[in-house]
C-alpha positions as CSV (number, residue, x, y, z in Angstrom):
1,M,20.5,77.5,-73.6
2,H,17.6,74.9,-73.8
3,L,17.0,72.7,-70.1
4,S,16.1,69.1,-70.7
5,S,14.1,67.7,-67.6
6,V,16.5,65.3,-66.4
7,Q,19.4,68.4,-66.2
8,L,16.5,70.5,-65.2
9,C,15.3,68.4,-62.0
10,A,19.3,69.4,-60.7
11,L,19.6,72.4,-61.3
12,L,16.4,72.4,-59.4
13,M,17.3,69.7,-56.1
14,V,20.7,71.2,-56.2
15,A,19.4,75.5,-55.5
16,V,17.0,72.4,-52.6
17,V,20.0,72.3,-51.1
18,A,21.7,75.3,-50.9
19,V,19.2,76.3,-49.1
20,V,18.4,73.6,-46.6
21,V,22.3,74.4,-46.1
22,A,21.9,78.1,-45.7
23,A,19.3,78.5,-43.5
24,P,20.0,79.7,-40.1
25,P,18.9,75.9,-38.1
26,S,15.9,77.3,-35.6
27,T,17.9,76.9,-32.6
28,P,16.6,76.3,-28.6
29,H,18.8,79.7,-27.6
30,H,16.0,82.1,-29.1
31,V,13.8,80.5,-27.5
32,A,15.6,79.2,-23.9
33,R,16.9,83.3,-23.9
34,R,12.7,84.1,-24.2
35,S,12.1,82.3,-21.3
36,F,15.1,84.0,-19.3
37,F,13.0,87.0,-19.4
38,N,10.0,85.6,-19.6
39,L,11.1,84.6,-15.6
40,Q,11.7,87.9,-14.7
41,C,15.6,87.4,-14.6
42,K,16.8,90.0,-13.7
43,G,20.7,88.9,-14.1
44,V,23.0,88.2,-16.1
45,Y,21.6,85.6,-19.2
46,D,24.2,81.9,-19.9
47,A,22.2,80.0,-21.9
48,A,24.7,76.8,-20.6
49,I,23.3,77.8,-16.3
50,F,19.7,78.7,-18.1
51,A,19.9,74.9,-19.2
52,R,20.4,73.5,-16.5
53,L,18.3,74.8,-14.0
54,D,16.0,74.5,-16.4
55,R,16.9,70.4,-16.0
56,I,16.2,70.3,-12.9
57,C,12.5,71.2,-13.7
58,D,12.4,69.1,-16.6
59,D,13.7,66.0,-14.2
60,C,11.6,67.1,-12.3
61,Y,8.5,67.3,-14.3
62,N,9.2,63.8,-15.3
63,L,9.6,62.5,-12.0
64,F,6.2,63.3,-10.8
65,R,4.0,63.9,-14.2
66,E,2.8,66.8,-12.4
67,P,1.9,69.6,-15.5
68,T,2.2,72.1,-13.2
69,L,4.7,71.6,-11.5
70,F,7.5,72.3,-14.9
71,T,6.1,76.2,-14.0
72,L,6.4,76.4,-10.2
73,C,9.2,75.1,-10.2
74,R,10.8,78.2,-12.8
75,S,8.8,80.6,-11.4
76,K,10.4,83.4,-10.0
77,C,13.4,83.0,-11.9
78,F,14.7,79.6,-9.8
79,T,13.4,81.0,-6.5
80,S,10.3,79.5,-5.9
81,P,10.1,76.7,-3.2
82,Y,9.1,73.7,-5.5
83,F,13.6,74.4,-7.4
84,K,13.6,73.5,-3.9
85,G,11.9,71.2,-3.4
86,C,12.9,70.1,-7.0
87,M,16.2,69.5,-5.3
88,E,15.6,67.5,-3.2
89,S,13.7,65.1,-4.7
90,L,15.8,64.5,-7.0
91,Y,19.0,64.1,-4.5
92,L,20.8,67.6,-5.2
93,Y,21.9,68.0,-2.4
94,D,25.6,68.1,-3.1
95,E,25.4,70.6,-5.6
96,E,22.8,72.2,-3.8
97,E,25.5,75.7,-3.2
98,Q,26.4,75.9,-7.0
99,L,22.8,75.6,-7.8
100,D,22.4,79.2,-6.0
101,Q,25.5,80.6,-7.0
102,M,24.0,80.0,-10.3
103,I,20.2,81.2,-9.9
104,D,22.1,84.7,-8.2
105,F,24.0,85.3,-11.3
106,I,20.6,84.8,-12.7
107,G,18.9,86.0,-10.6
108,K,20.4,88.4,-8.9
109,R,18.7,87.9,-5.4
């Protein structure tokens, strides 16, 4: 059985689509999990909690545009004074107790 060039091209396109659909997406979950351990967090990894705390540092960086601030905010598993400073700068006073519980959960202070 010989395939025409149109049939061969169509078959190739189907194969490419199948590979793309079947390939696992590059998830930021693995990156976040690696960051969790790089920050020396000793508690339980929870993607939602980690993302919430990380987002505070990201928002703080976006507010001040100071490159080292993001790293300092995340240091010691979000227990540095910089994290507290970011919370204050972002007016998260009403969430402080909840955020402290989140930090305790993932950081096991």
